[in-house]
TORNU-333158 format. One record per residue: residue number from 1; residue in one letter; chain; x, y, z of N, C-alpha, C in turn. Coordinates in pm, whole numbers, plus 50000, padded with zeros to 5 digits. Layout:
<pts>
(NUM, A, A, (X, Y, Z), (X, Y, Z), (X, Y, Z)) ...
</pts>
This chain:
<pts>
(1, M, A, (88858, 18773, 24289), (88905, 18635, 24307), (89029, 18613, 24221)) (2, G, A, (89137, 18559, 24280), (89262, 18546, 24209), (89271, 18422, 24123)) (3, F, A, (89367, 18424, 24032), (89393, 18310, 23944), (89538, 18268, 23960)) (4, E, A, (89568, 18141, 23923), (89701, 18086, 23939), (89780, 18094, 23808)) (5, K, A, (89913, 18082, 23821), (89998, 18075, 23704), (89961, 17949, 23623)) (6, V, A, (89964, 17961, 23491), (89925, 17852, 23404), (90046, 17766, 23368)) (7, E, A, (90029, 17633, 23383), (90134, 17540, 23343), (90124, 17515, 23192)) (8, E, A, (90227, 17452, 23135), (90236, 17440, 22990), (90200, 17301, 22936)) (9, E, A, (90151, 17206, 23023), (90131, 17071, 22972), (90012, 17062, 22878)) (10, K, A, (89924, 17158, 22879), (89814, 17164, 22784), (89824, 17293, 22706)) (11, K, A, (89743, 17305, 22601), (89736, 17433, 22533), (89700, 17539, 22635)) (12, V, A, (89765, 17653, 22626), (89749, 17755, 22729), (89603, 17800, 22740)) (13, F, A, (89537, 17822, 22628), (89401, 17874, 22636), (89306, 17775, 22703)) (14, I, A, (89338, 17642, 22694), (89256, 17541, 22761), (89266, 17558, 22912)) (15, K, A, (89389, 17573, 22961), (89409, 17591, 23105), (89344, 17719, 23154)) (16, V, A, (89352, 17825, 23073), (89287, 17951, 23109), (89135, 17931, 23116)) (17, S, A, (89079, 17864, 23015), (88935, 17838, 23013), (88892, 17759, 23136)) (18, E, A, (88969, 17657, 23171), (88935, 17573, 23286), (88935, 17654, 23415)) (19, Q, A, (89033, 17740, 23432), (89039, 17821, 23554), (88919, 17914, 23566)) (20, I, A, (88885, 17979, 23456), (88772, 18072, 23459), (88642, 17996, 23487)) (21, L, A, (88626, 17881, 23420), (88506, 17800, 23441), (88494, 17756, 23587)) (22, R, A, (88604, 17708, 23644), (88598, 17661, 23782), (88570, 17775, 23879)) (23, S, A, (88623, 17890, 23847), (88596, 18007, 23931), (88447, 18041, 23929)) (24, I, A, (88385, 18030, 23812), (88242, 18056, 23801), (88162, 17950, 23876)) (25, I, A, (88199, 17822, 23856), (88130, 17711, 23921), (88138, 17723, 24074)) (26, E, A, (88254, 17764, 24124), (88277, 17769, 24269), (88220, 17895, 24333)) (27, G, A, (88151, 17976, 24254), (88083, 18092, 24312), (88161, 18221, 24309)) (28, G, A, (88276, 18220, 24241), (88353, 18343, 24233), (88283, 18451, 24152)) (29, Y, A, (88199, 18407, 24059), (88125, 18500, 23974), (87983, 18447, 23954)) (30, E, A, (87888, 18539, 23951), (87748, 18504, 23926), (87708, 18554, 23787)) (31, V, A, (87592, 18509, 23740), (87540, 18558, 23612), (87528, 18711, 23619)) (32, G, A, (87582, 18777, 23519), (87579, 18922, 23514), (87705, 18988, 23568)) (33, D, A, (87789, 18911, 23639), (87913, 18968, 23692), (88014, 18990, 23579)) (34, K, A, (88092, 19093, 23596), (88195, 19125, 23499), (88325, 19057, 23538)) (35, L, A, (88390, 18992, 23440), (88521, 18931, 23464), (88629, 19039, 23466)) (36, P, A, (88744, 19010, 23526), (88854, 19106, 23523), (88895, 19138, 23380)) (37, P, A, (88955, 19253, 23356), (89001, 19288, 23221), (89106, 19188, 23172)) (38, E, A, (89123, 19181, 23041), (89219, 19088, 22981), (89359, 19107, 23039)) (39, R, A, (89399, 19232, 23056), (89536, 19256, 23103), (89555, 19204, 23246)) (40, E, A, (89448, 19211, 23328), (89457, 19162, 23465), (89460, 19009, 23468)) (41, L, A, (89376, 18946, 23385), (89379, 18800, 23375), (89515, 18753, 23324)) (42, S, A, (89569, 18826, 23227), (89701, 18794, 23171), (89808, 18801, 23278)) (43, R, A, (89802, 18903, 23361), (89901, 18921, 23468), (89890, 18812, 23572)) (44, Q, A, (89767, 18781, 23616), (89748, 18683, 23723), (89789, 18542, 23678)) (45, M, A, (89759, 18509, 23553), (89787, 18373, 23505), (89924, 18359, 23438)) (46, G, A, (89988, 18470, 23413), (90121, 18464, 23353), (90120, 18417, 23209)) (47, V, A, (90016, 18456, 23134), (90005, 18416, 22994), (89983, 18541, 22908)) (48, S, A, (89992, 18523, 22779), (89972, 18636, 22688), (89824, 18674, 22681)) (49, R, A, (89800, 18796, 22638), (89660, 18841, 22621), (89593, 18766, 22507)) (50, N, A, (89672, 18720, 22409), (89613, 18640, 22301), (89553, 18511, 22356)) (51, S, A, (89623, 18448, 22453), (89571, 18325, 22515), (89443, 18354, 22592)) (52, I, A, (89439, 18469, 22658), (89318, 18509, 22730), (89203, 18528, 22631)) (53, R, A, (89231, 18593, 22519), (89126, 18616, 22419), (89074, 18484, 22362)) (54, E, A, (89168, 18390, 22336), (89127, 18258, 22285), (89034, 18189, 22384)) (55, A, A, (89071, 18196, 22512), (88991, 18130, 22616), (88854, 18194, 22628)) (56, L, A, (88849, 18326, 22629), (88721, 18395, 22641), (88635, 18372, 22518)) (57, G, A, (88699, 18364, 22400), (88623, 18335, 22278), (88561, 18196, 22283)) (58, T, A, (88636, 18099, 22337), (88585, 17963, 22351), (88467, 17960, 22447)) (59, L, A, (88480, 18028, 22560), (88371, 18031, 22659), (88249, 18106, 22605)) (60, Q, A, (88275, 18204, 22522), (88163, 18276, 22459), (88090, 18183, 22363)) (61, A, A, (88165, 18104, 22287), (88102, 18011, 22194), (88017, 17908, 22266)) (62, L, A, (88056, 17873, 22388), (87981, 17776, 22468), (87871, 17843, 22550)) (63, N, A, (87849, 17973, 22526), (87742, 18047, 22590), (87762, 18059, 22742)) (64, I, A, (87888, 18056, 22787), (87918, 18073, 22929), (87938, 18221, 22961)) (65, V, A, (88006, 18293, 22873), (88028, 18437, 22892), (87982, 18511, 22767)) (66, S, A, (87965, 18640, 22781), (87932, 18726, 22666), (88022, 18848, 22671)) (67, S, A, (88058, 18895, 22553), (88147, 19011, 22544), (88069, 19132, 22495)) (68, H, A, (88089, 19245, 22562), (88022, 19369, 22525), (88127, 19473, 22489)) (69, A, A, (88127, 19516, 22364), (88228, 19610, 22315), (88234, 19735, 22403)) (70, G, A, (88354, 19769, 22445), (88374, 19889, 22525), (88338, 19873, 22670)) (71, S, A, (88285, 19757, 22708), (88242, 19736, 22846), (88319, 19624, 22913)) (72, G, A, (88332, 19510, 22844), (88403, 19398, 22904), (88333, 19266, 22881)) (73, T, A, (88374, 19166, 22956), (88320, 19030, 22944), (88241, 18996, 23069)) (74, Y, A, (88121, 18943, 23049), (88030, 18915, 23160), (87989, 18768, 23160)) (75, V, A, (87958, 18716, 23279), (87908, 18579, 23292), (87765, 18574, 23238)) (76, E, A, (87744, 18483, 23143), (87613, 18471, 23077), (87531, 18357, 23137)) (77, N, A, (87596, 18243, 23164), (87527, 18126, 23218), (87616, 18056, 23319)) (78, L, A, (87552, 17987, 23414), (87624, 17912, 23515), (87608, 17763, 23488)) (79, P, A, (87704, 17698, 23424), (87693, 17552, 23404), (87707, 17483, 23539)) (80, D, A, (87640, 17368, 23555), (87660, 17295, 23680), (87786, 17210, 23670)) (81, S, A, (87827, 17154, 23781), (87954, 17081, 23785), (87951, 16958, 23695)) (82, K, A, (87833, 16896, 23679), (87822, 16779, 23592), (87850, 16818, 23447)) (83, E, A, (87790, 16927, 23402), (87815, 16974, 23266), (87961, 17009, 23247)) (84, L, A, (88020, 17070, 23349), (88160, 17111, 23339), (88252, 16992, 23321)) (85, E, A, (88239, 16893, 23408), (88330, 16780, 23407), (88303, 16684, 23290)) (86, A, A, (88173, 16660, 23261), (88140, 16556, 23165), (88130, 16606, 23022)) (87, L, A, (88099, 16736, 23005), (88068, 16784, 22870), (88154, 16900, 22825)) (88, I, A, (88157, 17005, 22904), (88217, 17130, 22856), (88369, 17119, 22846)) (89, L, A, (88434, 17072, 22952), (88580, 17062, 22947), (88629, 16966, 22838)) (90, P, A, (88566, 16848, 22821), (88611, 16762, 22711), (88600, 16826, 22574)) (91, V, A, (88497, 16909, 22553), (88484, 16977, 22424), (88595, 17078, 22407)) (92, I, A, (88624, 17153, 22512), (88731, 17252, 22506), (88864, 17183, 22474)) (93, E, A, (88882, 17065, 22531), (89006, 16992, 22509), (89004, 16913, 22378)) (94, E, A, (88899, 16931, 22297), (88890, 16874, 22163), (88899, 16721, 22165)) (95, S, A, (88820, 16663, 22254), (88816, 16517, 22261), (88768, 16461, 22128)) (96, E, A, (88824, 16344, 22088), (88782, 16280, 21965), (88670, 16179, 21988)) (97, N, A, (88628, 16158, 22113), (88519, 16066, 22143), (88390, 16123, 22086)) (98, P, A, (88328, 16060, 21988), (88209, 16116, 21925), (88092, 16133, 22022)) (99, M, A, (88085, 16049, 22127), (87976, 16062, 22221), (87991, 16188, 22304)) (100, V, A, (88114, 16224, 22338), (88139, 16347, 22412), (88089, 16467, 22332)) (101, V, A, (88122, 16468, 22203), (88080, 16579, 22119), (87928, 16580, 22102)) (102, F, A, (87870, 16462, 22088), (87725, 16451, 22075), (87656, 16508, 22198)) (103, E, A, (87706, 16473, 22317), (87647, 16525, 22440), (87672, 16676, 22452)) (104, A, A, (87786, 16722, 22402), (87814, 16865, 22405), (87712, 16941, 22321)) (105, R, A, (87672, 16883, 22209), (87569, 16946, 22127), (87439, 16961, 22205)) (106, K, A, (87408, 16860, 22286), (87286, 16865, 22366), (87290, 16982, 22465)) (107, V, A, (87409, 17011, 22517), (87425, 17124, 22610), (87430, 17256, 22535)) (108, F, A, (87501, 17257, 22422), (87529, 17381, 22351), (87411, 17431, 22268)) (109, E, A, (87341, 17338, 22202), (87242, 17379, 22103), (87121, 17454, 22158)) (110, P, A, (87071, 17422, 22280), (86960, 17504, 22332), (86992, 17653, 22336)) (111, G, A, (87117, 17687, 22370), (87156, 17828, 22369), (87158, 17886, 22229)) (112, V, A, (87199, 17803, 22131), (87197, 17846, 21991), (87053, 17874, 21947)) (113, I, A, (86962, 17783, 21982), (86821, 17800, 21947), (86766, 17930, 22004)) (114, E, A, (86798, 17955, 22131), (86749, 18076, 22198), (86796, 18202, 22126)) (115, K, A, (86923, 18203, 22085), (86978, 18322, 22020), (86931, 18335, 21875)) (116, A, A, (86896, 18222, 21813), (86856, 18226, 21672), (86713, 18273, 21653)) (117, I, A, (86624, 18237, 21745), (86481, 18263, 21727), (86449, 18408, 21691)) (118, P, A, (86506, 18508, 21759), (86471, 18647, 21724), (86514, 18687, 21583)) (119, S, A, (86610, 18617, 21525), (86662, 18654, 21394), (86596, 18581, 21278)) (120, L, A, (86521, 18476, 21308), (86459, 18396, 21202), (86336, 18467, 21145)) (121, E, A, (86329, 18474, 21013), (86217, 18538, 20945), (86133, 18432, 20873)) (122, E, A, (86021, 18474, 20815), (85930, 18380, 20750), (86000, 18301, 20640)) (123, R, A, (86084, 18369, 20563), (86155, 18299, 20456), (86247, 18191, 20512)) (124, D, A, (86302, 18215, 20631), (86386, 18114, 20696), (86303, 17993, 20736)) (125, F, A, (86184, 18019, 20789), (86097, 17908, 20828), (86051, 17829, 20706)) (126, D, A, (86035, 17897, 20593), (86001, 17826, 20469), (86112, 17728, 20431)) (127, V, A, (86238, 17774, 20443), (86352, 17688, 20412), (86356, 17569, 20509)) (128, L, A, (86338, 17597, 20637), (86343, 17491, 20738), (86231, 17389, 20718)) (129, R, A, (86112, 17436, 20678), (86001, 17344, 20650), (86037, 17253, 20533)) (130, Q, A, (86100, 17309, 20431), (86137, 17228, 20315), (86241, 17122, 20352)) (131, I, A, (86336, 17161, 20436), (86437, 17065, 20480), (86373, 16950, 20557)) (132, L, A, (86278, 16984, 20645), (86212, 16879, 20723), (86125, 16790, 20634)) (133, N, A, (86062, 16849, 20532), (85986, 16768, 20437), (86078, 16668, 20366)) (134, D, A, (86196, 16717, 20326), (86293, 16630, 20261), (86339, 16520, 20355)) (135, M, A, (86368, 16557, 20480), (86415, 16460, 20578), (86309, 16353, 20604)) (136, E, A, (86185, 16397, 20618), (86075, 16304, 20643), (86061, 16204, 20528)) (137, S, A, (86070, 16255, 20406), (86059, 16170, 20288), (86174, 16068, 20282)) (138, L, A, (86295, 16114, 20317), (86411, 16026, 20315), (86401, 15917, 20421)) (139, L, A, (86350, 15952, 20539), (86332, 15853, 20644), (86229, 15748, 20602)) (140, E, A, (86121, 15794, 20540), (86017, 15700, 20495), (86070, 15606, 20388)) (141, S, A, (86170, 15652, 20315), (86231, 15570, 20208), (86351, 15490, 20258)) (142, D, A, (86374, 15495, 20390), (86486, 15423, 20452), (86622, 15470, 20400)) (143, K, A, (86629, 15596, 20360), (86756, 15653, 20314), (86819, 15732, 20430)) (144, Y, A, (86879, 15656, 20522), (86921, 15716, 20648), (87045, 15805, 20635)) (145, E, A, (87135, 15771, 20545), (87252, 15857, 20524), (87209, 15995, 20473)) (146, E, A, (87120, 15994, 20374), (87070, 16121, 20320), (86989, 16196, 20424)) (147, A, A, (86913, 16123, 20505), (86834, 16188, 20611), (86926, 16253, 20714)) (148, Y, A, (87038, 16188, 20743), (87135, 16245, 20837), (87188, 16378, 20785)) (149, E, A, (87216, 16384, 20655), (87264, 16508, 20595), (87156, 16617, 20601)) (150, A, A, (87031, 16579, 20576), (86922, 16676, 20585), (86908, 16727, 20728)) (151, N, A, (86922, 16637, 20824), (86916, 16675, 20965), (87026, 16776, 20998)) (152, A, A, (87145, 16752, 20947), (87256, 16846, 20969), (87225, 16982, 20908)) (153, R, A, (87168, 16983, 20786), (87133, 17110, 20721), (87033, 17189, 20806)) (154, F, A, (86938, 17118, 20862), (86835, 17182, 20945), (86898, 17255, 21064)) (155, H, A, (86981, 17185, 21138), (87040, 17243, 21259), (87143, 17351, 21227)) (156, L, A, (87220, 17331, 21122), (87321, 17430, 21086), (87257, 17556, 21028)) (157, Y, A, (87143, 17541, 20961), (87073, 17659, 20909), (87027, 17746, 21025)) (158, I, A, (86978, 17683, 21131), (86935, 17759, 21250), (87055, 17832, 21309)) (159, A, A, (87169, 17763, 21320), (87288, 17824, 21378), (87334, 17945, 21298)) (160, K, A, (87315, 17941, 21165), (87358, 18053, 21080), (87281, 18181, 21110)) (161, A, A, (87164, 18167, 21174), (87085, 18285, 21207), (87143, 18361, 21327)) (162, V, A, (87233, 18297, 21401), (87295, 18363, 21516), (87402, 18459, 21466)) (163, E, A, (87397, 18581, 21512), (87488, 18683, 21461), (87633, 18659, 21504)) (164, N, A, (87652, 18590, 21616), (87787, 18568, 21667), (87860, 18463, 21582)) (165, P, A, (87968, 18500, 21513), (88038, 18405, 21425), (88103, 18291, 21502)) (166, I, A, (88142, 18313, 21628), (88203, 18207, 21707), (88101, 18097, 21734)) (167, V, A, (87977, 18137, 21763), (87871, 18039, 21786), (87847, 17958, 21659)) (168, R, A, (87839, 18026, 21546), (87816, 17957, 21419), (87928, 17858, 21389)) (169, N, A, (88053, 17904, 21408), (88166, 17818, 21378), (88176, 17700, 21473)) (170, T, A, (88144, 17723, 21600), (88148, 17614, 21697), (88043, 17510, 21665)) (171, M, A, (87923, 17555, 21629), (87817, 17462, 21593), (87858, 17379, 21472)) (172, S, A, (87915, 17444, 21374), (87961, 17373, 21255), (88070, 17272, 21291)) (173, S, A, (88161, 17311, 21379), (88268, 17222, 21420), (88214, 17100, 21494)) (174, L, A, (88117, 17121, 21582), (88058, 17009, 21656), (87990, 16911, 21562)) (175, W, A, (87921, 16963, 21460), (87856, 16874, 21364), (87958, 16795, 21284)) (176, K, A, (88067, 16863, 21245), (88171, 16792, 21170), (88233, 16680, 21252)) (177, Q, A, (88250, 16705, 21382), (88311, 16605, 21468), (88218, 16487, 21494)) (178, T, A, (88087, 16503, 21473), (87995, 16392, 21494), (87963, 16321, 21363)) (179, H, A, (88037, 16351, 21257), (88023, 16275, 21133), (88110, 16150, 21142)) (180, D, A, (88108, 16091, 21260), (88180, 15967, 21285), (88097, 15850, 21234)) (181, E, A, (88162, 15755, 21169), (88088, 15644, 21107), (88004, 15567, 21208)) (182, L, A, (88061, 15542, 21327), (87988, 15468, 21429), (87864, 15543, 21475)) (183, L, A, (87880, 15673, 21495), (87767, 15753, 21541), (87659, 15763, 21435)) (184, R, A, (87699, 15784, 21311), (87601, 15791, 21202), (87522, 15661, 21190)) (185, E, A, (87591, 15550, 21206), (87523, 15420, 21200), (87424, 15407, 21315)) (186, A, A, (87466, 15451, 21435), (87378, 15441, 21552), (87253, 15527, 21534)) (187, V, A, (87271, 15649, 21482), (87156, 15737, 21460), (87064, 15677, 21356)) (188, G, A, (87122, 15622, 21248), (87040, 15558, 21146), (86961, 15441, 21201)) (189, N, A, (87026, 15359, 21284), (86956, 15246, 21345), (86846, 15292, 21440)) (190, Y, A, (86874, 15400, 21513), (86772, 15456, 21602), (86652, 15505, 21521)) (191, W, A, (86679, 15577, 21413), (86570, 15629, 21329), (86489, 15516, 21268)) (192, R, A, (86555, 15407, 21235), (86485, 15294, 21172), (86367, 15247, 21259)) (193, D, A, (86387, 15252, 21389), (86283, 15207, 21482), (86202, 15321, 21541)) (194, N, A, (86240, 15444, 21509), (86174, 15559, 21573), (86150, 15673, 21473)) (195, K, A, (86111, 15639, 21352), (86091, 15742, 21249), (85989, 15846, 21293)) (196, E, A, (85877, 15796, 21346), (85769, 15888, 21382), (85814, 15985, 21490)) (197, T, A, (85885, 15933, 21591), (85933, 16018, 21700), (86031, 16123, 21648)) (198, A, A, (86124, 16079, 21562), (86224, 16171, 21508), (86159, 16284, 21429)) (199, N, A, (86066, 16248, 21341), (85996, 16350, 21263), (85915, 16443, 21352)) (200, D, A, (85844, 16384, 21448), (85757, 16463, 21535), (85835, 16566, 21614)) (201, L, A, (85951, 16526, 21669), (86031, 16620, 21748), (86082, 16736, 21664)) (202, H, A, (86123, 16708, 21541), (86172, 16815, 21455), (86060, 16914, 21420)) (203, W, A, (85942, 16862, 21390), (85831, 16952, 21358), (85786, 17031, 21480)) (204, K, A, (85789, 16969, 21597), (85754, 17041, 21720), (85856, 17152, 21748)) (205, L, A, (85983, 17123, 21722), (86086, 17225, 21741), (86063, 17342, 21647)) (206, L, A, (86034, 17314, 21521), (86009, 17421, 21425), (85887, 17503, 21466)) (207, D, A, (85782, 17436, 21511), (85661, 17507, 21555), (85690, 17598, 21674)) (208, A, A, (85766, 17549, 21772), (85798, 17630, 21889), (85881, 17752, 21850)) (209, M, A, (85974, 17734, 21757), (86055, 17847, 21712), (85970, 17951, 21640)) (210, E, A, (85878, 17905, 21556), (85790, 17998, 21484), (85705, 18079, 21581)) (211, R, A, (85663, 18015, 21689), (85580, 18084, 21789), (85663, 18170, 21883)) (212, G, A, (85796, 18160, 21872), (85884, 18236, 21960), (85887, 18182, 22101)) (213, D, A, (85850, 18055, 22117), (85845, 17991, 22249), (85983, 17934, 22281)) (214, V, A, (86068, 18017, 22340), (86207, 17979, 22366), (86216, 17863, 22463)) (215, V, A, (86136, 17867, 22571), (86143, 17762, 22674), (86110, 17625, 22614)) (216, S, A, (86001, 17617, 22538), (85962, 17489, 22477), (86065, 17444, 22374)) (217, A, A, (86115, 17538, 22294), (86212, 17502, 22190), (86338, 17442, 22252)) (218, K, A, (86386, 17501, 22361), (86506, 17451, 22426), (86484, 17312, 22485)) (219, E, A, (86366, 17289, 22541), (86335, 17159, 22598), (86323, 17052, 22489)) (220, I, A, (86261, 17091, 22378), (86244, 16996, 22267), (86379, 16956, 22209)) (221, V, A, (86470, 17051, 22194), (86599, 17018, 22134), (86680, 16926, 22227)) (222, R, A, (86661, 16939, 22357), (86725, 16846, 22450), (86666, 16706, 22433)) (223, D, A, (86532, 16699, 22423), (86466, 16569, 22403), (86509, 16506, 22270)) (224, H, A, (86530, 16591, 22172), (86571, 16545, 22038), (86698, 16461, 22043)) (225, Y, A, (86788, 16495, 22137), (86915, 16424, 22148), (86910, 16302, 22239)) (226, E, A, (86807, 16295, 22325), (86809, 16194, 22430), (86796, 16051, 22377)) (227, G, A, (86701, 16028, 22285), (86683, 15893, 22232), (86806, 15840, 22161)) (228, P, A, (86858, 15912, 22061), (86981, 15866, 21994), (87099, 15854, 22089)) (229, R, A, (87108, 15943, 22187), (87219, 15938, 22284), (87218, 15806, 22360)) (230, K, A, (87100, 15768, 22411), (87089, 15643, 22485), (87119, 15523, 22396)) (231, Y, A, (87072, 15529, 22273), (87096, 15420, 22178), (87246, 15406, 22152)) (232, F, A, (87312, 15519, 22130), (87455, 15516, 22102), (87533, 15463, 22222)) (233, L, A, (87499, 15511, 22342), (87569, 15467, 22462), (87558, 15316, 22480)) (234, K, A, (87438, 15264, 22456), (87415, 15120, 22469), (87507, 15042, 22374)) (235, N, A, (87511, 15084, 22249), (87591, 15013, 22150), (87740, 15041, 22166)) (236, Y, A, (87774, 15164, 22203), (87914, 15201, 22219), (87977, 15123, 22336)) (237, E, A, (87902, 15115, 22448), (87953, 15042, 22564), (87968, 14894, 22533)) (238, K, A, (87874, 14839, 22454), (87881, 14699, 22416), (88005, 14671, 22332)) (239, D, A, (88032, 14765, 22238), (88149, 14749, 22152), (88278, 14760, 22230)) (240, E, A, (88274, 14850, 22330), (88396, 14871, 22410), (88426, 14745, 22491)) 
</pts>
């Protein structure tokens, strides 16, 4: 399947990423299919190989493709068109809308959880249990700013277990981008009325990871974002 010459109105690697994503969405490639070599993508799109590498690295961080040394780059997951338009492309384009980044975490983090579980050891679970104990205590004391920081430590510690540095860095970047004052306030307000739910979901996630139950862990982490997401949207739309 061919690619078009890339225009210069956006960062080149963004345009490259968009073309590859759309090609996957439109059925040009299935899960497990190998993408053309970098030099061929470079030739078809009229861009440097560095731009191709940047684009493939971004897609790898989003768990869309995977790179195998000496073999090439393969399609890892097939995002649906809704994820592509509403979540993935805005993240690639580095949108400053905190809700966009928050929703991107909901899409991205289940893949992080899946890749982290095989690498987590008992000592890691001990650390994660301690973080959740701290978070629970902070929520009970109505210390929502501190609880937010504990929550970030919990999720970032899991991401550090993933061997892929691009995944770790992307997760860290997404968390930094959601340290928006409005979003933090919304999460704190949500927790104020839903402490039990927030604590319960985190402990259920930890339990599923300890049991190696990838399917349940991924579903729980999606649920973990749904309540605060709806709360934020309600307040964000009202403010707008």
